[in-house]
FIMARDO-912355 format. One line per 8 residues: number of its first residue (from 1); their letters; for each residue x, y, z of N, C-alpha, C. Coordinates in Angstrom, 2 decimals. Atoms other than C-alpha are relative to their C-alpha. Example, Ala and Ser with C-alpha at 12.3 -4.5 7.8 and 13.67 -1.06 7.14 Angstrom:
# FIMARDO-912355
1) AS) 0.89 -1.19 0.00 12.30 -4.50 7.80 0.90 1.20 0.00; -0.82 -1.19 -0.06 13.67 -1.06 7.14 -0.77 1.09 0.73
END
This chain:
# FIMARDO-912355
1) MSRSAVAG) -0.02 -1.28 -0.67 -34.96 -27.22 -24.73 1.40 0.56 0.21; -1.37 -0.56 -0.11 -32.09 -24.83 -24.71 0.43 0.16 1.44; -0.61 -0.14 -1.34 -29.82 -24.31 -21.80 -0.42 1.23 0.70; 0.48 -1.18 -0.50 -30.94 -20.79 -21.31 -1.42 0.00 0.43; 1.37 0.20 -0.36 -34.60 -21.76 -21.21 -0.04 -0.74 1.31; 0.13 0.79 -1.32 -33.89 -24.35 -18.51 0.42 0.87 1.11; -0.38 -0.83 -0.98 -32.14 -21.77 -16.45 -0.91 1.25 0.31; 0.91 -1.13 -0.15 -35.05 -19.32 -16.89 0.49 1.37 -0.38
9) TTAPSPVS) -0.46 -1.22 0.54 -33.02 -16.75 -18.67 0.18 -0.02 -1.49; -0.21 -0.13 1.37 -32.55 -15.49 -22.21 1.41 0.56 -0.34; -1.23 -0.33 0.33 -29.37 -15.12 -23.96 0.06 1.41 -0.46; -0.06 -1.44 0.41 -28.16 -11.47 -24.51 0.12 0.15 -1.50; -0.08 -0.15 1.38 -28.59 -10.16 -28.00 1.38 0.57 -0.44; -1.33 -0.50 0.48 -25.52 -9.37 -30.19 0.17 1.54 0.25; -0.13 -1.40 -0.27 -26.22 -5.70 -29.90 0.35 0.33 1.52; -0.31 -0.27 -1.39 -26.25 -5.89 -26.12 1.42 -0.38 0.33
17) RGLKAVVL) -1.41 0.51 -0.31 -23.01 -7.82 -26.05 0.99 0.90 -0.65; -0.89 -0.91 0.65 -21.46 -5.40 -28.50 0.07 1.26 0.81; 0.17 -1.20 -0.81 -22.61 -2.49 -26.35 0.93 -0.16 1.23; -0.74 0.32 -1.23 -21.04 -4.10 -23.21 1.43 0.01 -0.31; -1.44 0.03 0.29 -17.78 -4.71 -25.02 0.59 1.40 -0.31; -0.58 -1.33 0.21 -17.58 -1.11 -26.12 0.20 0.73 1.23; -0.12 -0.64 -1.24 -18.28 0.14 -22.60 1.23 -0.54 0.70; -1.09 0.61 -0.71 -15.69 -2.25 -21.14 1.40 0.46 -0.50
25) IAICAVVV) -1.22 -0.49 0.72 -13.05 -1.25 -23.74 0.17 1.58 0.38; -0.21 -1.29 -0.30 -13.73 2.42 -23.07 0.47 0.25 1.53; -0.44 -0.05 -1.38 -13.39 1.92 -19.26 1.50 -0.37 0.15; -1.47 0.37 -0.13 -10.11 0.04 -19.76 0.92 0.96 -0.63; -0.74 -0.99 0.66 -8.91 2.73 -22.00 0.33 1.25 0.83; -0.14 -1.11 -0.81 -9.60 5.50 -19.51 0.98 -0.31 1.20; -0.91 0.36 -1.10 -7.74 3.43 -16.79 1.45 -0.18 -0.55; -1.42 0.37 0.52 -4.72 2.25 -18.95 0.69 1.17 -0.58
33) LPFVGILS) -0.73 -1.05 0.76 -3.99 5.30 -21.12 0.77 0.84 0.74; -0.88 -0.92 -0.85 -2.77 7.52 -18.32 1.36 -0.62 0.37; -1.26 0.78 -0.35 -0.29 4.80 -17.26 0.83 -0.13 -1.18; -0.75 0.10 1.27 0.82 4.34 -20.91 0.69 1.45 -0.29; -0.46 -1.34 0.24 1.26 8.14 -21.18 1.26 0.31 1.04; -1.09 -0.31 -0.96 3.35 8.34 -17.98 1.21 -0.73 -0.37; -1.21 0.80 0.35 5.65 5.46 -19.01 0.62 0.48 -1.31; -0.68 -0.43 1.29 6.00 6.77 -22.56 0.71 1.33 0.11
41) TSIAGRAQ) -0.71 -1.34 -0.19 6.84 10.33 -21.41 1.40 -0.27 0.74; -1.26 0.19 -0.77 9.45 8.92 -19.00 1.19 -0.50 -0.89; -1.16 0.62 0.76 11.41 7.24 -21.85 0.09 0.84 -1.36; -0.03 -0.75 1.32 10.65 9.82 -24.69 1.21 0.98 0.00; -1.14 -1.00 0.08 13.30 12.22 -26.03 -0.49 1.45 0.20; 0.43 -1.41 -0.33 13.51 15.89 -25.31 -0.79 0.67 -1.18; 0.66 -0.68 1.12 12.50 17.00 -28.86 -1.52 -0.45 -0.08; 1.41 0.44 0.07 9.37 14.78 -28.84 -0.92 0.55 1.03
49) ITKAGGFV) 0.80 -0.51 -1.23 8.27 15.93 -25.40 -0.32 1.47 -0.33; 0.31 -1.38 0.35 8.67 19.57 -26.50 -1.03 0.16 -1.16; 0.98 -0.02 1.13 6.73 18.92 -29.77 -1.38 -0.37 0.52; 1.40 0.43 -0.47 3.85 17.11 -27.93 -0.44 0.84 1.17; 0.50 -0.94 -0.92 3.63 19.87 -25.28 0.16 -0.64 1.43; -0.27 0.46 -1.30 4.96 17.84 -22.31 -0.51 -1.39 0.33; 0.54 1.29 -0.27 3.00 14.57 -22.53 -0.10 -0.77 -1.19; -0.18 0.77 1.23 3.86 11.83 -25.02 -0.82 -1.34 0.20
57) LLPDSASL) 0.81 1.23 -0.20 1.50 8.88 -25.58 0.69 -1.19 -0.62; -0.77 1.03 0.68 3.57 6.88 -28.05 1.38 0.60 -0.43; -1.28 -0.60 0.33 7.33 7.68 -28.11 0.57 -0.57 -1.29; -0.77 0.38 1.21 9.35 7.58 -31.36 1.15 -0.93 0.26; -1.10 0.69 -0.41 12.35 6.20 -29.56 0.01 -0.08 1.49; -0.09 0.23 -1.53 13.04 4.89 -26.08 1.31 0.37 0.57; -1.31 -0.33 -0.73 15.72 6.36 -23.76 -0.25 -0.18 1.45; -0.02 0.10 -1.42 16.38 5.38 -20.20 0.82 0.97 0.86
65) SAYRAIFA) -0.90 -1.02 -0.62 18.32 8.55 -19.43 -0.67 0.43 1.34; 0.70 -0.52 -1.21 15.79 9.64 -16.89 0.13 -0.98 1.26; -0.20 0.98 -0.99 15.97 6.42 -14.92 1.52 -0.14 0.42; -1.35 0.07 -0.44 19.76 6.36 -15.08 0.38 1.19 0.90; -0.26 -1.24 -0.78 19.85 9.95 -13.76 -0.56 -0.18 1.54; 0.67 0.20 -1.32 17.52 8.97 -10.82 0.76 -0.99 0.77; -0.65 1.11 -0.74 19.30 5.76 -9.85 1.52 0.18 0.08; -1.39 -0.31 -0.14 22.81 7.29 -10.20 0.34 0.46 1.39
73) GGVVTRAL) -0.24 -0.64 -1.42 22.35 8.91 -6.71 -0.75 1.27 0.06; 0.77 -1.23 -0.25 20.71 11.83 -5.19 -1.23 -0.23 0.76; 1.10 -0.04 -0.94 17.53 12.71 -3.53 -1.00 -1.08 -0.28; 1.03 0.92 0.38 15.25 10.37 -5.38 0.48 -1.46 0.46; -0.58 1.31 -0.36 17.55 7.23 -4.91 -0.10 -0.15 1.59; 0.04 0.05 -1.50 17.86 8.10 -1.15 -1.47 -0.13 0.51; 1.49 0.12 -0.48 14.11 8.63 -0.81 -0.66 -1.41 -0.36; 0.48 1.36 0.38 13.49 5.31 -2.56 0.39 -1.02 1.04
81) VVSVAITV) -0.58 0.85 -1.06 15.71 3.49 -0.06 -0.81 0.19 1.27; 0.68 -0.33 -1.19 13.99 5.25 2.82 -1.46 -0.62 -0.04; 1.36 0.50 0.12 10.52 4.23 1.48 -0.08 -1.44 0.11; 0.01 1.44 -0.01 11.39 0.63 0.97 0.26 -0.45 1.46; -0.28 0.43 -1.37 12.85 0.36 4.51 -1.11 0.25 0.92; 1.26 -0.31 -0.86 9.82 2.13 6.14 -1.15 -0.96 -0.34; 1.14 0.87 0.29 7.44 -0.08 4.29 0.30 -1.44 0.48; -0.40 1.37 -0.49 9.27 -3.34 5.15 -0.14 -0.06 1.46
89) VGTLLSLT) -0.02 0.02 -1.40 9.91 -2.52 8.79 -1.43 0.28 0.53; 1.18 -0.26 -0.55 6.56 -0.92 9.27 -1.14 -1.00 -0.19; 0.95 1.16 0.23 4.61 -3.73 7.71 0.15 -1.18 0.95; -0.34 1.08 -0.96 6.39 -6.33 9.77 -0.53 0.32 1.39; 0.37 -0.43 -1.35 5.85 -4.40 12.97 -1.49 0.09 0.15; 1.47 -0.16 -0.06 2.18 -3.60 12.16 -0.65 -1.49 -0.07; 0.45 1.23 0.05 1.45 -7.19 11.28 0.10 -0.75 1.31; -0.24 0.51 -1.33 2.99 -8.44 14.52 -0.93 0.59 1.09
97) CTALLAYS) 0.80 -0.60 -1.03 1.23 -5.98 16.72 -1.56 -0.34 -0.25; 1.37 0.19 0.34 -2.09 -6.45 14.90 -0.45 -1.40 0.34; 0.30 1.36 -0.25 -1.90 -10.27 15.13 -0.04 -0.31 1.45; -0.05 0.22 -1.53 -1.07 -10.20 18.92 -1.29 0.53 0.55; 1.16 -0.65 -0.60 -3.84 -7.73 19.68 -1.37 -0.72 -0.54; 1.21 0.61 0.51 -6.43 -9.43 17.43 -0.18 -1.41 0.61; 0.23 1.36 -0.63 -5.72 -12.91 18.89 -0.46 0.21 1.44; 0.38 -0.16 -1.45 -5.97 -11.62 22.53 -1.47 0.43 0.00
105) LSRPGSFG) 1.54 -0.41 -0.03 -9.46 -9.94 21.62 -0.87 -1.15 -0.57; 0.96 1.07 0.47 -10.66 -13.09 19.86 -0.16 -1.10 1.08; 0.15 0.93 -1.14 -10.32 -15.06 23.17 -0.93 0.59 1.08; 0.98 -0.65 -1.00 -13.50 -14.11 25.18 0.38 -0.04 1.48; -0.29 0.11 -1.41 -12.01 -15.22 28.51 1.34 0.69 0.36; -1.24 -0.53 -0.20 -8.71 -13.34 28.15 -0.19 1.31 0.93; 0.04 -1.11 -0.93 -7.79 -10.64 30.78 -0.18 1.38 -0.75; 0.34 -1.32 0.66 -9.26 -7.16 29.91 -0.47 -0.06 -1.44
113) HKPMLMVV) 0.43 0.19 1.28 -10.89 -8.52 26.85 -0.87 1.07 -0.50; 1.04 -0.92 0.49 -13.98 -6.32 26.72 0.48 1.47 0.13; -0.32 -1.42 0.01 -12.48 -3.00 27.95 0.96 0.32 -1.20; -0.95 -0.24 1.03 -9.64 -3.37 25.38 -0.75 0.02 -1.39; 0.72 -0.05 1.31 -12.18 -4.17 22.53 -0.76 1.31 -0.03; 0.68 -1.36 0.05 -14.14 -1.06 23.56 1.06 1.09 -0.46; -1.06 -1.10 0.35 -10.89 1.06 23.27 0.30 -0.08 -1.47; -0.31 0.10 1.50 -10.21 -0.34 19.81 -1.23 0.47 -0.75
121) LFTLLFAP) 1.20 -0.43 0.75 -13.85 0.30 18.69 -0.11 1.49 0.11; 0.10 -1.45 -0.25 -13.65 3.81 20.17 0.84 0.77 -0.98; -0.79 -0.72 0.99 -10.76 4.65 17.93 -0.45 -0.01 -1.35; 0.52 0.00 1.33 -12.68 3.75 14.89 -0.97 1.24 -0.07; 0.98 -1.11 0.13 -15.26 6.46 15.68 0.67 1.32 0.27; -0.65 -1.35 -0.38 -12.97 9.23 17.26 1.46 -0.16 -0.22; -1.49 -0.01 0.19 -9.55 9.59 15.68 0.62 1.16 0.59; -0.68 -1.22 -0.58 -6.96 11.80 17.32 0.23 1.06 -1.05
129) GIIPAYLV) -0.25 -1.18 0.94 -6.45 15.24 15.74 1.48 0.12 -0.25; -1.37 -0.10 0.46 -3.34 16.33 14.09 0.92 0.64 1.03; -0.82 -0.70 -1.05 -2.13 18.68 16.88 0.20 -0.93 1.22; -0.31 0.90 -1.02 -2.52 16.16 19.68 1.03 -1.09 -0.41; -1.08 0.95 0.41 -0.61 13.57 17.57 1.28 0.59 -0.20; -1.39 -0.73 0.07 2.11 16.01 16.87 0.63 0.23 1.19; -0.50 -0.18 -1.34 2.51 16.84 20.47 0.56 -1.24 0.66; -0.38 1.28 -0.50 2.66 13.30 21.37 1.36 -0.44 -0.57
137) VKQLGLLN) -1.22 0.38 0.62 5.39 12.56 18.79 1.13 0.87 0.48; -1.04 -0.92 -0.43 7.27 15.64 19.88 0.50 -0.24 1.40; -0.39 0.26 -1.47 7.18 14.75 23.64 0.75 -1.29 0.04; -0.79 1.30 0.02 8.51 11.21 22.78 1.35 0.16 -0.73; -1.28 -0.28 0.60 11.42 12.84 20.94 0.14 -0.75 -1.27; -0.08 0.77 1.31 10.58 11.25 17.63 0.00 0.94 -1.23; -0.08 -0.92 1.23 10.72 14.39 15.39 1.28 -0.21 -0.73; -1.20 0.40 0.82 13.08 13.80 12.56 0.52 -1.36 0.05
145) SYWSLVLP) -0.44 1.42 -0.05 13.23 10.14 13.33 -0.94 -0.84 -0.88; 0.85 0.99 0.83 12.10 7.36 11.00 -1.12 -0.75 0.78; 1.09 0.65 -0.87 10.09 5.90 13.94 -1.19 0.80 -0.07; 1.29 -0.90 0.08 7.74 8.87 13.67 -0.90 -0.38 -1.23; 0.75 0.34 1.07 6.65 7.41 10.30 -0.63 -1.44 0.11; 0.46 1.47 -0.21 6.05 3.89 11.72 -0.95 -0.02 1.23; 0.61 0.15 -1.20 4.97 4.10 15.34 -1.48 0.52 0.05; 1.31 -0.55 -0.02 1.92 6.42 15.03 -1.09 -0.73 -0.86
153) TAINAFNV) 1.00 0.80 0.67 0.27 4.16 12.57 0.26 -1.49 -0.07; -0.37 1.30 -0.02 1.56 0.86 13.68 -1.25 -0.98 0.12; 1.14 0.78 -0.11 -1.85 -0.44 14.52 -1.30 0.71 -0.60; 1.21 -0.51 0.51 -5.05 0.10 12.52 -1.16 -0.70 0.57; 1.09 0.63 -0.70 -8.36 -0.56 14.32 -0.73 -0.86 -0.99; 0.74 0.78 1.07 -10.16 -1.65 11.17 0.68 -1.37 -0.29; -0.73 1.25 0.25 -7.46 -4.28 10.43 0.03 -0.85 1.20; 0.11 0.71 -1.17 -7.56 -5.45 14.03 -1.36 -0.75 -0.03
161) IVMRAFFM) 1.26 0.60 -0.03 -11.24 -6.09 13.80 -0.22 -1.04 -1.03; 0.09 0.97 1.07 -11.00 -7.93 10.45 0.76 -1.23 0.45; -0.81 1.07 -0.31 -8.20 -10.14 11.70 -0.61 -0.72 1.22; 0.63 0.62 -1.15 -10.06 -10.82 15.02 -1.14 -0.93 -0.38; 1.09 0.81 0.50 -13.14 -11.96 13.17 0.58 -1.25 -0.74; -0.46 1.19 0.66 -11.04 -14.31 11.03 0.52 -0.99 1.14; -0.34 0.96 -0.99 -9.44 -15.76 14.16 -1.13 -0.71 0.75; 1.19 0.61 -0.65 -12.81 -16.31 15.77 -0.67 -1.03 -0.79
169) GLPHELLE) 0.49 0.96 0.96 -13.79 -18.33 12.74 0.66 -1.42 0.05; -0.74 1.19 -0.01 -11.18 -20.93 13.34 -0.58 -1.05 0.95; 0.64 1.09 -0.83 -12.28 -24.31 14.90 0.34 0.13 1.33; -0.26 -0.17 -1.49 -12.58 -23.88 18.69 0.62 -1.32 0.47; -0.44 1.27 -0.46 -11.97 -27.64 19.13 1.51 -0.18 -0.22; -1.47 0.02 0.20 -8.55 -27.29 17.51 0.87 0.60 0.94; -0.74 -0.72 -0.90 -7.41 -24.80 19.84 -0.06 -0.60 1.49; 0.18 0.65 -1.24 -8.81 -26.62 22.80 0.84 -1.22 0.12
177) SARIDGAG) -0.76 1.22 0.00 -7.08 -29.78 21.84 1.50 0.41 0.27; -1.44 -0.47 -0.14 -3.70 -27.80 21.66 0.21 0.33 1.51; -0.20 -0.35 -1.39 -4.32 -26.51 25.24 0.09 -1.31 0.87; 0.06 1.25 -0.80 -5.05 -30.04 26.54 1.42 -0.62 -0.16; -1.34 0.53 0.19 -1.68 -31.02 25.01 1.06 0.70 0.68; -1.00 -0.79 -0.89 0.02 -28.43 27.15 0.47 1.20 -0.77; -0.46 -1.13 0.78 0.49 -25.70 24.49 -0.49 1.25 0.64; 0.35 -1.39 -0.46 0.52 -22.02 25.71 -0.62 0.79 -1.17
185) ELTILRRL) 0.62 -0.88 1.00 -1.19 -19.17 24.02 0.95 0.36 -1.12; -0.98 -0.42 1.04 1.91 -17.91 22.10 0.26 -1.23 -0.94; -0.33 1.14 0.74 2.62 -21.50 20.98 -1.22 -0.30 -0.98; 1.27 0.21 0.77 -1.04 -21.85 19.71 -0.01 1.01 -1.04; 0.06 -0.99 1.07 -0.85 -18.53 17.88 1.08 -0.24 -1.06; -1.14 0.10 1.01 2.55 -19.15 16.27 -0.11 -1.31 -0.82; 0.05 1.33 0.63 2.03 -22.93 15.43 -1.32 -0.43 -0.63; 1.33 0.51 0.57 -1.65 -23.19 14.72 -0.73 1.23 -0.64
193) VLPLSRAV) 0.87 -0.99 0.50 -3.48 -19.89 14.27 0.65 0.67 -1.20; -0.61 -0.68 1.00 -0.98 -18.02 12.11 0.16 -0.82 -1.36; -0.03 0.82 1.28 -0.38 -20.91 9.62 -1.30 -0.15 -0.69; 1.38 0.11 0.69 -4.23 -21.25 9.14 -0.52 1.37 -0.46; 0.46 -1.32 0.22 -4.45 -17.47 8.70 0.70 0.70 -1.12; -0.84 -0.53 0.91 -2.27 -16.91 5.70 -0.81 1.01 -0.86; 0.80 -0.91 0.86 -5.13 -15.35 3.65 -0.26 1.40 0.63; 0.12 -1.36 -0.64 -5.94 -12.56 6.16 1.32 0.68 0.31
201) LAVIGLFY) -1.37 -0.67 -0.24 -2.29 -12.02 6.97 0.46 0.62 -1.22; -0.39 -0.56 1.31 -1.58 -11.52 3.26 -0.82 1.34 -0.32; 0.87 -1.15 0.22 -4.53 -9.08 2.86 0.35 1.18 0.98; -0.26 -1.00 -0.84 -3.81 -7.09 5.94 1.51 0.49 -0.10; -1.46 -0.38 0.31 -0.06 -7.03 5.11 0.00 0.94 -1.19; 0.03 -0.85 1.16 -0.96 -5.61 1.74 -0.59 1.33 0.33; 0.49 -1.26 -0.42 -3.08 -2.99 3.35 0.96 0.90 0.74; -1.01 -0.75 -0.72 -0.31 -1.93 5.67 1.14 0.44 -0.99
209) AVSYWNAF) -1.05 -0.35 0.93 2.37 -2.07 2.96 -0.50 1.20 -0.94; 0.42 -1.08 0.87 0.21 0.14 0.58 -0.01 1.34 0.84; 0.13 -1.29 -0.80 -0.47 2.66 3.39 1.38 0.61 0.33; -1.35 -0.54 -0.24 3.20 2.92 4.36 0.69 0.60 -1.26; -0.55 -0.45 1.23 4.33 3.17 0.80 -0.55 1.31 -0.45; 0.68 -1.27 0.53 1.81 5.97 -0.10 0.02 1.16 0.97; 0.12 -1.06 -1.04 2.10 7.91 3.19 0.94 1.07 -0.19; -0.89 -1.14 0.05 3.53 11.33 2.99 -0.33 1.04 1.04
217) FNALLYMN) 0.51 -1.12 -1.00 1.49 13.44 5.59 0.80 -0.11 1.23; -0.82 0.04 -1.28 3.39 12.11 8.63 1.35 0.50 -0.27; -1.37 -0.61 0.32 6.72 12.94 6.89 -0.08 1.40 -0.14; 0.23 -1.48 0.14 5.35 16.31 6.07 0.07 0.68 1.41; 0.22 -0.53 -1.34 4.50 16.87 9.79 1.36 -0.13 0.70; -0.92 0.38 -1.04 7.38 15.16 11.56 1.55 0.07 -0.51; -1.30 0.17 0.49 10.46 15.16 9.18 0.41 1.46 -0.56; -0.57 -1.28 0.47 12.19 18.62 8.85 1.27 -0.12 -0.68
225) DTTKWPLQ) -1.30 0.22 0.67 15.37 17.05 7.57 -0.25 -0.55 -1.43; 0.46 0.43 1.30 14.96 16.85 3.75 0.82 -1.25 -0.39; -0.67 1.18 0.33 17.63 14.10 3.59 -0.58 -1.22 0.38; 0.66 1.13 -0.54 15.30 11.74 5.39 -1.41 -0.11 -0.65; 1.29 0.08 0.57 12.28 12.36 3.23 -0.17 -1.39 -0.77; 0.29 1.23 0.81 10.48 9.22 1.80 -0.32 0.40 -1.44; 0.24 -0.16 1.42 9.69 8.85 -1.90 -1.24 0.87 -0.27; 1.29 -0.68 0.19 6.06 10.12 -1.61 0.16 1.50 0.29
233) LVLRTYVV) -0.21 -1.42 -0.23 7.23 13.42 -0.20 0.83 0.63 -1.12; -0.81 -0.45 1.21 9.83 13.78 -3.03 -0.93 0.10 -1.20; 0.97 0.01 1.11 7.04 12.95 -5.46 -0.95 1.26 0.09; 0.88 -1.15 -0.18 4.83 15.68 -3.96 0.75 1.22 -0.31; -0.72 -1.22 0.22 7.61 18.24 -4.09 0.27 0.23 -1.47; -0.37 -0.16 1.46 8.86 17.59 -7.66 -0.90 -0.23 -1.06; 0.96 0.37 0.97 5.88 16.28 -9.40 -1.31 0.79 0.15; 1.27 -0.70 -0.32 2.66 17.63 -7.76 0.24 1.54 0.15
241) NNAPIGVN) -0.28 -1.45 -0.08 4.28 21.03 -6.80 0.78 0.51 -1.14; -0.81 -0.42 1.32 6.28 21.02 -10.04 1.26 0.75 0.36; -1.31 -0.58 -0.26 9.46 22.13 -8.28 1.11 -0.45 -0.96; -0.93 0.47 0.93 12.39 22.05 -10.66 1.07 -0.95 0.75; -1.08 0.98 -0.55 14.82 19.04 -10.06 1.23 0.27 -0.80; -1.12 -0.34 0.74 18.34 19.93 -11.02 1.21 -0.92 0.19; -1.14 0.90 -0.11 21.85 18.55 -11.06 0.35 -0.28 1.51; -0.39 0.25 -1.41 22.29 18.99 -7.33 -0.90 -1.06 0.68
249) QLAGSGEA) 0.73 1.07 -0.55 19.44 16.71 -6.68 0.18 -1.42 -0.72; -0.30 1.26 0.73 20.60 14.10 -9.21 1.51 -0.16 -0.12; -1.40 0.04 -0.04 24.25 14.20 -8.26 0.48 -1.36 -0.50; -0.65 1.22 0.35 26.47 11.62 -9.89 -0.62 -0.69 -1.27; 0.64 0.72 1.23 24.35 10.95 -13.18 1.13 -0.06 -0.96; -1.05 0.09 0.97 27.50 11.79 -15.28 -0.42 0.19 -1.49; 0.40 -0.22 1.30 25.55 12.77 -18.39 -0.97 1.15 0.05; 0.95 -1.11 0.13 23.32 15.55 -19.71 -1.34 -0.31 0.71
257) LPPQQSIQ) 1.18 0.19 -0.76 20.21 16.11 -17.58 -1.21 -0.25 -0.96; 1.08 0.32 0.78 17.14 14.60 -19.16 -1.12 1.20 0.20; 1.01 -1.03 -0.27 13.95 16.79 -19.56 -0.76 -0.17 1.33; 0.77 0.01 -1.24 12.02 17.73 -16.44 -1.17 -0.98 -0.03; 1.18 0.75 0.07 8.90 15.98 -17.62 0.38 -1.54 0.00; -0.43 1.43 -0.09 10.85 12.66 -18.23 0.35 -0.41 1.43; -0.36 0.33 -1.31 12.29 12.80 -14.69 -1.22 -0.14 0.90; 1.19 0.08 -0.86 8.93 13.52 -13.12 -0.79 -1.25 -0.34
265) MAILVISI) 0.81 1.17 0.30 7.17 10.83 -15.03 0.77 -1.34 0.51; -0.82 1.06 -0.49 10.06 8.38 -14.12 -0.20 -0.22 1.50; 0.23 -0.01 -1.40 9.59 9.28 -10.46 -1.54 -0.70 0.28; 1.30 0.58 -0.10 5.86 8.49 -10.93 0.06 -1.54 -0.13; -0.09 1.44 0.36 6.61 5.07 -12.47 0.74 -0.79 1.19; -0.64 0.78 -1.14 9.02 4.14 -9.65 -0.85 -0.15 1.21; 0.92 0.05 -1.21 6.42 5.00 -7.03 -1.18 -0.96 -0.23; 1.11 0.79 0.31 3.80 2.90 -8.83 0.49 -1.55 -0.06
273) VPILLVYP) -0.40 1.36 0.42 5.75 -0.29 -9.90 0.10 -0.86 1.22; -0.03 1.05 -1.07 6.53 -1.86 -6.43 -1.32 -0.60 0.40; 1.24 0.49 -0.43 2.96 -2.06 -5.43 -0.71 -0.90 -1.06; 0.60 0.84 1.17 1.91 -3.41 -8.95 0.65 -1.37 0.00; -0.59 1.29 -0.03 4.50 -6.11 -8.55 -0.36 -0.87 1.16; 0.36 0.69 -1.21 3.41 -7.13 -5.01 -1.47 -0.53 -0.20; 1.43 0.16 -0.01 -0.36 -7.15 -5.72 -0.33 -1.47 -0.63; 0.33 1.29 0.63 -0.51 -10.22 -8.15 0.23 -1.28 0.92
281) FLQRHFAK) -0.33 1.07 -0.87 1.15 -12.41 -5.56 -1.01 -0.28 1.10; 0.79 0.02 -1.13 -1.38 -11.61 -2.87 -1.49 0.01 -0.47; 1.37 -0.12 0.47 -4.49 -11.25 -5.15 -0.93 -1.23 0.31; 0.82 1.24 -0.19 -5.56 -14.94 -4.76 -0.54 -0.10 1.49; 0.46 0.05 -1.49 -5.82 -14.40 -0.88 -1.06 1.18 0.23; 0.69 -1.23 -0.23 -7.68 -11.02 -1.34 -1.50 -0.33 0.40; 1.56 0.10 -0.29 -11.46 -12.08 -1.47 -0.10 -0.90 1.18; 0.16 0.94 -1.23 -11.03 -14.94 1.00 0.27 0.76 1.35
289) GVLTGAVK) -0.47 -0.65 -1.14 -9.16 -12.88 3.50 -0.96 1.08 0.51; 0.93 -1.18 -0.41 -11.48 -9.79 3.52 -1.38 -0.55 0.32; 1.43 0.37 -0.18 -14.81 -11.60 3.19 -0.17 -0.83 1.28; 0.10 0.88 -1.18 -14.11 -14.30 5.82 0.16 0.92 1.30; -0.11 -0.78 -1.17 -12.89 -11.70 8.26 -1.15 1.03 0.25; 1.09 -0.95 -0.22 -15.76 -9.30 7.62 -1.27 -0.55 0.39; 1.22 0.49 -0.25 -18.62 -11.59 7.70 -0.31 -0.27 1.45; 0.16 0.36 -1.36 -18.13 -12.67 11.29 0.34 1.05 0.93
297) G) -0.33 -1.09 -0.79 -17.29 -9.24 12.55 -1.08 0.36 0.95
END
């Protein structure tokens, strides 16, 4: 008796497997080809870009002049530093605040547990509008401050609920034994709960990092000083709105300016690569962290 017969299934026919392979290859091509085109255009020469109409899929020769122009100094380099700093500081601050709030909400007997949980759930249904949020930031004196890009989004209610559910799934006896040994709540959180919650911390940290890295709307609202713009707002200005980027924006390059299309695609590559580099290191925690946190919510 064949293995498929024992399992009660039949093996797919060669035609079916071939059709699935074609579909998968087509989907991969649709996903991958735009990235290949962006990378190719960023390193292609001026003549080939002009000949291809602005978008090159396979470059004849590679040149890193666009990347040298960007990293030599100017608005893109400055914006990249701002985005990295905001992402690192914002992610650490958000993870700290979310872990503290989620742990307090996961302890049923803690002070103000139920009212605070209702407040968190309420924000999931009714988010503040743009004008009230702007007025609050203005009254706090945070306009044109980097803190305006971090503090308004420091805590996400969905992430708090996911992390709270993960904390509630930890063995209750383990926490009680720590209390019997005289450990306080902060000690339990720091030395027991957080080391056992690496999966959900990695996933929530990735959520926060991606949101901070891709955020541009808060900067559009609160940052009038263009020298403080993050990379995504520069990306919106020079790539999405197709504003010309000239020598003044790329000061210090020291060589002829590359084609506009190469610079625009190079900015796109720079905005994509950091997240692509971080994701593989956290991918192994992704399914465990999200599913474990979501099932017990």
